[in-house]
DRENBADO-706595 format. One record per residue: x, y, z of N, C-alpha, C, O in turn; residue in one letter. Coordinates in steps of 0.001 Angstrom, whole numbers, padded with zeros to 6 digits, always signed. Layout:
N
XYZXYZXYZXYZA...
//
This chain:
267
-040357-025507+049536-040087-024986+048225-038925-024372+048411-038356-024280+049499X-038327-023706+046819-036898-022929+046896-037054-022177+045815-036913-022691+044706X-037307-021102+045927-037537-019811+045339-036240-019182+044948-035454-018969+045871X-035820-018791+043536-034504-018023+043584-034697-016789+042216-035331-016925+041169X-034042-015819+042615-034074-014677+042022-033065-014239+041265-032250-013704+042018X-032709-014197+040155-031568-013920+039156-031666-012863+038267-032578-013053+037462X-030881-011483+038058-030783-010692+036899-029578-011460+036262-028464-011540+036780X-029937-011992+035116-029012-012563+034775-028071-011563+033879-026868-011807+033796X-028567-010584+033301-028071-009763+032316-027462-010145+030747-026544-009776+030015X-028587-011125+030730-028738-012141+029439-028512-013496+029648-027453-014066+029911X-029241-013790+029550-029739-015579+029627-028692-016154+028347-027928-017053+028700X-028627-015846+027345-027713-016379+026789-026026-016255+026578-025362-017058+025923X-025420-014906+027377-024354-014889+027510-023911-015811+028716-022876-016473+028788X-024733-015725+029471-024226-016611+030646-024462-018424+030367-023683-019267+030811X-025378-018657+029760-025011-020035+029226-024070-020170+028626-023364-021176+028687X-023803-018942+027743-022640-019611+026611-021218-019837+027318-020251-020402+026808X-021302-019233+028698-019958-018985+029699-020117-020567+030223-019016-021065+030457X-021188-021415+030445-021368-022888+030812-021915-022804+032458-022006-023763+033225X-022159-021755+032676-022550-021132+034301-023803-021541+034675-023902-022022+035803X-025202-021430+033700-026644-021345+033697-027071-022828+034369-027602-023030+035461X-026709-023675+033470-027191-024902+033916-026909-025561+034731-027781-026264+035241X-025124-025629+035351-024687-026361+036592-025424-025507+037421-025799-026205+038362X-025995-023892+037621-026080-023711+038608-027490-024283+039005-027796-024783+040087X-028307-024098+037862-029486-024751+038180-029584-026259+038947-030411-026623+039783X-028676-026857+038484-028740-028727+038788-028342-028132+040628-029056-028336+041610X-026876-027316+040594-026573-027706+042258-027435-026648+042483-026603-025751+042345X-028643-025968+042764-029447-025191+043504-030708-026424+043619-031170-027101+044538X-030891-026328+042557-032320-027322+042229-033501-026490+042840-034320-026972+043623X-033505-025151+042389-034971-024322+042848-036138-025021+041965-036255-025538+040854X-037057-024693+043282-038453-025533+042620-038692-024062+041444-038799-024384+040261X-038754-022839+041705-038860-021767+040831-037591-020739+040817-037045-020090+041710X-037371-020868+039471-036300-019503+039539-037246-018209+038276-037797-018214+037176X-036921-017308+039354-037548-016028+038440-036284-015287+037672-035256-015020+038294X-036435-014995+036349-035282-014271+035870-035638-012680+035623-036726-012236+035991X-034722-011907+035023-034735-010761+034819-033511-010081+033931-032322-010289+034174X-034042-009159+032768-032841-008905+032175-032305-009963+031379-031119-010040+031060X-033466-011023+030970-033403-012184+030034-032475-012069+028656-031586-012813+028243X-033299-010257+027848-032456-009927+026843-032362-010732+025535-031445-010699+024714X-033600-011530+025499-033820-012901+024494-035431-013253+024330-036264-012941+025180X-035698-013872+023244-037368-014281+023052-036865-015606+023957-035825-015905+024544X-038133-016214+023754-037637-018294+024523-037018-018593+023196-036031-019323+023282X-037390-018166+021834-037080-019430+021115-035348-018818+020883-034538-019418+020176X-035023-017482+021663-033584-018049+021170-032642-017906+022589-031673-017193+022848X-033275-018768+023260-032420-019119+024261-032116-020913+024011-032966-021798+023923X-030993-021008+023959-030636-022368+023935-030174-023470+025414-029440-024430+025650X-031239-022495+026192-030987-023275+027949-032236-024910+027367-033265-025088+026715X-031123-025796+028234-032564-027009+028288-032516-027705+029569-031625-028344+030128X-033923-027357+029935-033534-027555+031366-035575-028597+031260-036705-028108+031278X-035109-030043+031165-036391-030918+030652-037190-030608+032033-038329-031073+032086X-036777-029960+033026-037881-030783+034055-038642-029159+034703-039259-028993+035755X-038423-028503+034003-039078-027224+034025-039581-026401+032778-039012-026272+031693X-040683-025919+033158-041603-025755+032311-041129-024140+032279-040612-023737+033321X-041286-023011+030971-040601-021797+031178-041759-021248+030715-042660-021894+030178X-041758-019780+030957-042962-018798+030859-042242-017602+030885-041407-017475+031780X-042437-016502+029901-041227-015807+029086-042407-014752+029169-043622-014918+029068X-041599-013535+029401-042130-011963+029003-041236-011061+028464-040929-010030+029062X-040717-011414+027198-040052-010487+026358-040380-009092+026200-041543-008693+026136X-039225-008242+026128-039554-007219+024932-039339-006960+023547-038584-007489+022732X-040192-006004+023453-040168-006029+022113-039425-005452+021369-039428-005839+020201X-038477-004273+021768-036926-004457+021662-035929-005541+021699-035444-006013+022727X-035607-005971+020231-034461-007471+020452-033517-007086+021743-033504-005930+022166X-033006-007763+022131-031687-007783+023457-032036-006957+024205-031123-006188+024503X-033326-006674+024837-033138-005698+025780-034369-006270+026756-035387-006849+026377X-034088-006030+027737-034939-006057+029324-035046-007573+029545-034164-008420+029404X-036892-007789+030090-037379-009399+029527-037051-009865+030962-036149-009526+031728X-038006-010697+031080-038679-011521+032744-038983-012572+032137-039331-012657+030959X-038820-013762+033215-038945-015341+032617-039184-015721+034269-038582-015287+035251X-040426-016812+034169-039820-017805+035330-039998-019194+034971-041051-019397+034368X-039307-020158+035159-039201-021282+035139-039257-022155+036639-038568-022160+037660X-040405-022839+036189-040746-023899+037471-040781-025440+037184-041379-025950+036236X-040095-026074+038085-040170-027598+037802-041956-028004+037755-042919-027647+038434X-041782-028896+036619-043178-029364+036347-043744-030427+036849-044723-031046+036429X-042814-030695+038153-043513-031054+039115-044518-030326+040227-045029-030900+041189X-044659-029099+039912-045443-028392+040843-046947-028031+039953-047937-027442+040387X-046745-028543+038725-047794-028900+037983-048252-027207+036789-047371-026348+036819X-049163-026971+036138-049427-026009+035256-049935-024704+036281-050700-024831+037237X-049436-023704+035916-050283-022308+037069-051521-022613+036482-051708-023302+035479X-052545-021914+037348-053772-021436+037011-054004-020766+036000-054756-021126+035094X-053144-019315+036060-053091-018202+035705-051709-017665+035159-050714-017869+035854X-051571-016931+033851-050514-016346+033685-050719-014900+032916-051353-014734+031875X-049864-013657+033865-050124-012202+032994-049066-011409+033054-048300-011125+033975X-049143-011036+031745-047920-010263+031287-047944-008888+031468-048895-008269+030990X-047048-008280+032090-046974-006484+032355-048076-006323+033368-048590-007313+033889X-048478-004991+033683-049312-004849+034396-050396-004632+034041-050514-004406+032837X-051675-004599+034913-052648-004528+034293-053385-003296+033622-053571-002308+034333X-053832-003280+032261-054042-002120+031604-054593-001238+032291-054245-000059+032216X-055866-001800+033341-056666-000159+033965-055684+000671+034924-055792+001851+035256X-054355-000580+035405-053989+000259+036452-052457+001255+035904-051762+002015+036579X-052345+000893+034561-051256+001325+033555-052330+002882+033454-051818+003983+033654X-053400+002772+033217-054225+003777+032619-054217+004811+033465-053991+005971+033118X-054583+004258+035180-054737+004873+036361-053600+005830+036727-053869+006875+037320X-052467+005549+036432-051326+006220+036720-050463+006621+035450-049297+007017+035457X-051161+006460+034536-050694+007125+032999-048779+006939+033129-047770+007643+033088X-049243+005278+033332-047678+004507+032832-047590+004249+031598-047963+003180+031115X-046973+005414+030791-046732+005193+029444-045704+006010+028890-045288+007008+029477X-045178+005540+027524-043676+006157+026845-043582+007710+027842-044531+008466+028050X-042406+007852+028259-042183+008976+028832-040730+009395+027599-040190+010451+027927X-040298+008944+026729-039376+009259+025885-038329+008394+025555-037800+008245+024454X-038036+007740+026798-037155+006275+027161-037696+005175+026113-037044+004522+025298X-039175+005164+026392-039427+003724+026237-040826+003519+026607-041253+004068+027622X-041594+002773+025877-042718+002196+027109-042696+001282+027928-042960+000154+027511X-042503+001397+028789-042160+000203+030079-043420-001283+030062-043411-002343+030688X-044281-000776+029161-045069-001902+029538-045081-002790+027967-045865-003649+027564X-043829-002155+027293-043257-003388+025960-042369-003681+026314-041811-004044+025278X-041475-003881+027339-040193-004013+027704-040158-005771+028581-039091-006160+029054X-041120-006436+028655-040833-007322+029473-040531-007330+030519-039798-008157+031062X-041075-006352+031020-041044-006349+032953-041260-007159+034480-040640-007409+035514X-042529-007364+033868-043048-008115+035221-044067-009491+034574-044949-009246+033751X-043872-010558+034941-044528-011504+034796-044696-012586+035924-043823-013233+036501X-046286-012604+036103-046888-013037+037298-048026-014603+037098-049059-014665+036431X-047420-015639+037870-048169-016919+037513-049098-017014+039149-048849-016658+040301X-050024-017565+038590-051029-017853+040141-050857-019324+039983-050682-019902+038910X-050945-020032+041512-051274-021242+041704-052307-020956+043021-052806-020001+043617X-052285-022462+043068-053035-022656+043974-053607-022252+045090-054754-022125+045520X-051634-021942+045757-051823-021290+047522-051073-019609+047069-050961-018578+047734X-050800-019841+046109-050540-018103+045850-049587-017738+044662-049335-018601+043821X-049048-016470+044570-048841-015704+043201-047420-015245+043326-047068-014374+044121X-046474-015992+042348-044996-015880+041945-045058-014927+040936-045698-015160+039910X-044234-013465+041177-043953-012579+040136-042811-011865+039906-042719-010951+040726X-041878-011903+039109-040930-011845+038483-040774-010238+037830-041210-009841+036749X-040016-009483+038850-040131-007834+038382-038815-007035+038083-037984-006862+038975X-038630-006525+036743-037588-005728+036457-037671-004182+036712-038663-003759+036117X-037194-003458+037185-038054-002333+037528-036880-001302+036488-035704-001570+036241X-037569-000261+036093-036722+000641+035041-035726+001439+035958-036133+002090+036920X-034661+001372+035681-033783+002163+035886-034104+003535+035937-034913+003990+035128X-033253+004680+037296-033541+005686+037187-032709+006747+035992-033005+007929+035819X-031903+006192+035441-030530+007082+034769-029801+007866+035725-030100+008437+036774X-028639+007706+034970-027672+008561+035498-028015+009914+035795-027667+010388+036877X-028856+010810+034704-028974+012069+035374-029997+011874+035933-030506+012981+035757X-030983+011116+036686-032030+010972+037267-033770+011037+036340-034887+010600+036617X-033223+011778+035243-034047+011674+034013-035496+010842+034500-036466+011579+034676X-035654+009703+034676-036140+008847+034983-037398+008251+036369-038136+007288+036578X-036966+009670+037087-037274+009433+038438-038868+009806+038524-039710+009543+039382X-038936+010471+037377-040553+010851+037847-041561+009386+037455-042611+009002+037971X-040773+008827+036383-041771+007766+035526-041464+006559+036953-042249+005617+037067X-040421+006692+037847-040007+005680+038812-040947+005915+039969-041660+005014+040411X-040936+007139+040450-042013+007774+041926-043012+007933+041703-043719+007520+042622X-043740+008490+040637-045094+008668+040275-046285+008040+039703-047465+008362+039564X-045444+006871+039379-045900+005986+038046-045527+004499+038228-046474+003830+038640X-044537+003910+038052-043899+002877+038102-044180+002419+039876-044897+001474+040205X-043707+002999+040504-043344+001997+041634-044871+002080+042572-045157+001100+043260X-045662+003101+042554-047183+002951+042798-048103+001808+042124-048884+001150+042810X-047951+001610+040679-048546+000867+039981-048110-000372+040532-049017-001136+040863X-047288-000640+040656-046418-002103+040516-047261-002403+041669-048065-003331+041577X-047164-001679+042813-047337-001673+044141-048950-002003+044424-049216-002701+045402X-049898-001565+043674-050970-001838+043281-051616-003074+042969-052525-003686+043530X-050814-003342+041761-051125-004455+041332-050493-005848+042120-050893-006932+041695X-049591-005839+043168-049108-006602+043957-050464-006837+044989-050971-007949+045141X-050898-005756+045583-051942-005733+046661-053436-006330+045665-054047-007276+046162X-053895-005824+044467-054668-006370+044057-054743-008064+043536-055778-008692+043319X-053267-008594+043409-053310-009819+043532-053707-010605+044885-054339-011655+045005X-053087-009687+045955-053331-010247+047468-054519-010339+047763-055039-011262+048389X-055164-009146+047225-056998-009275+047540-057846-010221+046926-059022-010318+047275X-057257-011068+045866-057794-012148+045415-057829-013563+046468-058407-014605+046162X-057128-013354+047676-056922-014262+048689-055873-015106+048447-056322-016238+048628X-054552-015182+048091-053669-015826+048243-052382-014757+048252-052272-013709+047616X-051414-015397+049217-050339-014572+049304-049129-014002+048103-049189-014771+047143X-048606-013460+047988-047910-012813+047014-046656-013070+047093-046057-012328+047872X-046031-013857+046567-044179-013777+046186-044035-012460+045060-044642-012510+043991X-043365-011556+045343-042589-011241+044149-040899-010447+044594-040449-009945+045624X-040341-010690+043160-038931-010981+043551-038589-010171+042029-039329-010052+041052X-036837-009551+042287-036421-009474+041312-035223-008018+041311-034562-008073+042348X-034982-007289+040783-034276-006466+040390-035228-004815+040343-035759-004241+039393X-035132-004465+041720-035624-002867+041880-034978-001901+041905-035423-000810+042259X-033579-002148+041465-032757-000800+040871-032977+000160+041984-033204+001295+041564X-032979+000021+043544-032886+000583+044361-031867-000285+045736-031752-001494+045939X-031364+000677+046355-030921+000111+047845-031780+000897+048273-032101+002016+047873X-032348-000043+049546-033308+000697+050366-032945+001537+051449-033381+002688+051434X-031804+000951+052934-031296+001998+053448-029510+001969+053534-028804+000998+053262X-029149+003033+053893-027647+002979+054023-027009+001337+054267-026001+001239+053567X-027194+000436+054796-026875-000909+054950-026767-001695+053860-026103-002728+053772X-027493-001140+052958-027927-002086+051595-026642-001473+050467-026394-002154+049472X-026035-000439+050661-024939-000591+049511-023315-000006+050859-023281+000305+052049X-022294-000134+049779-021044-000282+050475-020796+001791+051021-020452+002338+052069X-021102+002180+049981-020461+003626+050135-021684+004664+049740-021833+005287+048689X-022613+004644+051071-023792+005080+051285-023545+006525+051249-024581+007068+050865X-022560+007439+051500-022504+008958+052124-021977+009436+050092-022333+010472+049532X-021373+008661+049643-020522+009389+047884-021967+008685+047447-022238+009255+046390X-022899+007851+047694-023798+007502+046456-025450+008364+047102-026545+007870+046835X-025357+009209+047649-026712+009668+048547-027187+010612+047408-026489+011594+047154X-028267+010396+046740-029052+011544+046077-028441+010846+044495-028783+011446+043476X-027663+009751+044370-027600+009484+042804-028523+008054+042473-029077+007255+043229X-028437+008114+041311-029543+006854+040801-028941+005564+042143-027903+005293+042746X-030447+005057+042056-030359+003887+043076-030150+004351+044322-030277+003347+045023X-029852+005463+045175-029980+005677+046318-030772+006998+046492-030324+007576+047482X-031811+007723+045893-032246+008571+045904-033332+008506+046833-033796+007376+046988X-033922+009555+047576-035457+009583+048568-036406+009073+047833-037168+008276+048381X-036564+009344+046668-037779+008913+045670-037769+007610+045848-038553+006921+046501X-036391+007156+044940-036622+005600+044531-036439+004742+046628-037026+003698+046911X-035915+005202+047252-036225+004626+048673-037552+004570+048843-038267+003568+048853X-037826+005624+048968-039812+005736+049434-040367+004829+048664-041551+004618+048925X-039810+004081+047606-040969+003208+046990-040549+001837+047560-041446+001022+047343X-039574+001335+048167-039524+000200+049084-040250+000755+050523-041103+000005+050997X-039946+002091+051284-040816+002158+052481-042292+001728+052277-042889+001108+053157X-042962+002124+050909-044013+001946+050747-044311+000590+050501-045376+000193+050974X-043607-000226+049861-044068-001420+049914-043886-002531+051174-044412-003641+051260X-042891-001812+052200-042977-002345+053672-044043-002120+054378-044639-002923+055097X-044343-000776+054129-045783-000175+054616-047065-001365+054421-047745-001719+055384X-047218-001773+053378-047784-002059+052379-048394-003800+053196-049423-004471+053107X-047049-003932+053968-047457-005437+054980-046507-006734+053446-046702-007871+053015X-045711-005808+053229-044936-006785+052411-043330-006809+052963-042744-005727+053000X-042562-008129+053425-041334-008321+054037-040303-008697+053136-040281-009716+052446X-039381-007724+053201-038200-008422+052822-037447-009489+053212-036667-009536+054163X-037688-010237+052526-037131-011664+053494-035973-011991+053794-035477-012955+054377X-035504-010864+053222-033710-011546+053603-033434-010692+054788-032314-010833+055279X-034326-009739+055404-033927-008839+056491-034617-009664+057458-034696-009041+058517X-035164-010843+057534-035776-011419+058547-034619-012045+059384-034560-011985+060612X-033784-012603+058642-032707-013277+059204-031352-012302+059091-030561-012576+059994X-030978-011444+058384-029722-010860+058357-029723-009625+058447-030460-008992+057692X-028802-008866+059507-028899-007378+059522-027581-006756+059211-026632-007443+058835X-027532-005842+059318-026084-005023+059142-025671-005092+057553-026514-005591+056807X-024573-004680+057039-023972-004353+055506-022964-005184+055328-022503-005902+056214X-022644-005139+054388-021490-006295+053549-022097-007395+053085-021477-008448+052937X-023810-007218+052713-024374-008047+052165-025270-007298+050705-026334-006682+050641X-024144-007750+049536-024764-007219+048287-024964-007960+046939-024199-008839+046542X-026215-007467+046179-026676-008564+044865-025826-008152+043219-025577-008885+042261X-025563-006726+043438-024853-006256+042277-023651-005560+042450-023499-004907+043482X-022602-005608+041429-021327-005145+041595-020915-004202+040444-021318-004590+039348X-020239-003108+040435-019939-002569+039162-018790-003232+038381-018089-003930+039113X-018439-003203+037190-017509-003457+036592-016314-003046+036967-015180-003524+036989X-016810-002077+037252-015142-001012+037405-014472-001188+038672-015203-001262+039660X-013064-001280+038855-012281-001190+040125-012332-002311+040680-011827-002434+041796X-012977-003444+040020-012576-004986+041091-013692-004563+042164-013588-004934+043333X-014491-003976+041836-015866-003674+043109-015721-005146+043423-015074-005395+044440X-016228-006215+042706-017196-007668+043117-016298-008119+043986-016638-008303+045155X-014684-008434+043455-013884-009140+044613-013619-008350+045949-013380-008971+046984X-013669-006743+045913-013454-005771+047128-014924-005829+048279-015106-005627+049479X-015904-006295+046887-017191-006059+047735-017810-004937+048049-018329-004673+049133X-017737-004013+046731-018155-002643+047035-019284-002760+046110-019275-002423+044926X-020347-003317+046824-021218-003546+046140-023450-002971+046558-024082-002511+047509X-023601-003205+045823-025217-002804+046050-026464-004106+046468-026664-005085+045750X-027126-003852+047652-028407-004989+047590-029561-004244+046603-030263-003421+047190X-029773-004405+045470-030694-003902+044699-031866-005433+044158-032800-005173+043400X-031698-006605+044543-032352-007447+044444-033180-008095+045412-032583-008451+046428X-034024-008264+045372-035101-008486+046751-036176-009678+046316-036285-010033+045142X-036781-010127+047155-037674-011384+047352-038460-010766+048669-037943-010626+049778X-039976-010389+048271-040898-009448+049039-041643-010807+049213-041504-011662+048338X-042587-011095+050522-043800-011819+050478-044651-010802+050958-044547-009610+051248X-045763-011899+050941-047012-011220+051596-046568-011511+053346-046206-012659+053607X-046604-010466+054520-046452-011034+055821-046973-012090+056227-046247-012919+056778X-048208-012312+056083-048934-013819+056464-047855-014762+056277-047712-015519+057238X-046976-014952+055222-045984-015762+055053-044941-015921+055611-044244-016921+055436X-044587-014782+056533-043474-014755+057297-043195-015640+058148-042000-015677+058443X-044136-016685+058873-044021-017887+059521-043509-019202+058754-042945-020203+059195X-043955-018802+057267-043359-020124+057062-042019-020002+055904-041634-020631+054918X-041736-019198+056425-039922-018580+055150-039011-019333+056543-038995-019090+057750X-038229-020452+055576-037386-021160+056340-036302-020499+056697-035930-020421+057867X-035534-019816+055431-034104-019099+055160-034614-018046+053867-035553-017958+053075X-033644-017493+054131-033353-016304+052954-032177-015687+052463-031781-014897+053320X-031437-015693+051462-030185-015428+051235-029948-015046+050031-030719-015060+049072X-028527-014593+050100-028030-013985+048683-026558-014808+048564-025871-015101+049543X-026263-015076+047348-025575-016199+047127-024395-015638+045922-024448-015844+044709X-023345-014878+046684-022528-013945+046104-021562-014916+045569-020530-014355+045204X-021560-016230+045400-020552-017324+044728-021174-017371+043174-020499-017471+042149X-022330-017293+043240-022743-017612+041990-022162-016588+040439-022514-015430+040216X-021745-016958+040050-021059-015859+038771-021773-015916+037598-022822-016559+037627X-021474-015441+036679-022208-014917+035757-022788-013798+034993-022747-013718+033765X-023174-013186+035555-023907-011720+035844-023324-010867+036780-022732-011436+037697X-023342-009406+036787-023263-008503+037575-023823-008461+038935-023455-007964+040000X-024838-009152+038542-025647-009561+039675-025532-010830+039968-025090-011692+039208X-026099-011064+041576-025757-012539+041838-027110-012975+042201-027845-012042+042524X-027710-014316+042238-029007-014416+042679-029696-014417+044189-029050-014705+045196X-030467-014217+044196-031220-014390+046119-031718-015423+045931-031959-015971+044855X-032003-015935+047477-032980-017265+047539-033793-017035+048747-033413-016322+049675X-035012-017705+048711-035620-017912+049396-036661-019157+049382-037359-019455+048413X-036636-019919+050793-036635-021181+051124-037788-021482+051842-037559-021368+053046X-039151-021883+051560-040702-021691+052388-040641-023472+052696-041553-024024+053311X
//
């Protein structure tokens, strides 16, 4: 099974560039998890007859949003869940923080299959002035992790993937010293990834690949992508029990169309 995750930064924009459908045809993923779709399902002109599409779009037009496209040969999911469950939202007071309500921004979609759960997630950005760190650190990160552990307690392994908007360690960005304490590389945000790993989820890319130079997002400024001055902020995490089934985990920097590139897991 091949799973790909990609923050497309607007599915309509990637499609208009003529890059999305050829990408799918080349890599033939069984499941593709998307983030920042910036569209309702009926606004997408992508035609993929082999796939069933599941969307969680933001109430605000042209903003955020997640989706999962699944090959029809896998069959229909046993359940489809949009956003973090209300009881967890209530527990962590994960409500409107002045920027918006993260529960209406289409940030999470989960599909249940016979042998596993697959989740696409788009984590809120901390903002340049770090004003959304309290939401990230005390509310979103623990709430999302609790949701993933709750799914695991249903007796099936969980694979969750997406743009988590944080580089975990110094090797996960090209210029760690200059960015220490800034958005995407604060101690609070990095702690969120540590907590995920301490909860027995595995950063699948790091099973196979160590060291720096492997990034998934590049700024539009100063020719950063061509110079590979980037950040690894897109991940595929899996329940530890799946580790022995992981065949490969890769970053696909050659795939253009977004300021992010896709990441891929083969089981």
